[in-house]
N, C-alpha and C positions, 0 to 999 in steps of 0.2 A: 503495498499499500504505498503511497508516497502520502512525504511529507506536506500536512493542512487540511491533505484529504478528507472529508469526513467520513468517521469507522458506519459499519453499516449499520442500519436500525436493525432490530430484536427481527423485520423483517427477513431482512439480505435485499438486495441492490432488486434483482429479478421483480421478488414478491411486492415490494415498495411500488414499482414500476405498473406493475398489473394493476395494484388498486388505484392507483391516480387514474389510467386506464380506462375502470371501470366507474368512477366519479366523475369525470369527463363523457364519458357515454350516454349517449343520449337513448330514455325509453318511450316504448308505443305504449297505445294504450291497458292492453295485456301486461305489459311487463311490470308498470304503475300499478296496476291492480293488483296482480301477484305480492306485491312489495309491500302496498297498504292495508294488503286481506281485506280486497271491498272486490265487486264485480266491474270487468269489464266496462257494462253500460252506468255502472257511478260516473265513474272515469268519463265516461262521456257527456252523462252529462251537464257535469260541476266544469267540464271544459266549453262545452257550449254555452254555459251562462255566466261563462268570466270568470268564473272563482278558482281554477287552479292556473298556477302560472304554467304556460305552455308557448309554443311557435309554432310556425307551419311551415313547414316545405311540401310545398305544393297545397295538395287537399288535404296533406297529412299530418298530422298534430303529435309534436314530439316533445320529452320532457327533459330536462333538466334534474337531476336526483336531486342537488344541492337548493334548488331554488323552489319546490317540491317539502321539501324538507322547512325548508324556511317560510313558505306557508304556513304548515302542519304546524308550526309552534308556535305561529303569529294566530289561531286559532284556540289555540290552548287557555283555558277559561278555567280558577278554580271556583271553591265554592259548592255550596250546595245544591247550585241551581246547575252547576256543570257549563261545558261547554257541547252545544251540539249543532250541528252543521243545517240552515233550515232545508228543507224538503223541494224538492225539484218536481214539480209534480209533470 
């Protein structure tokens, strides 16, 4: 290892690169639904009404996990009434 180079983290260089690539990867509705443990229909409905952060590649919505996680955190509420997303008709 060259002097001044950072020591590999606990995951090693290849694993760190793979984790970074996974963070940067764009998700489709089905992948995001699996991650959030909801149905793809729920993802599509909340995309259509503008709730979920997304962008379009042509007609296909895509999601950045870090943006969705930030949105999800902003939805969290405490207390007895709890945080519930409004129902989409």
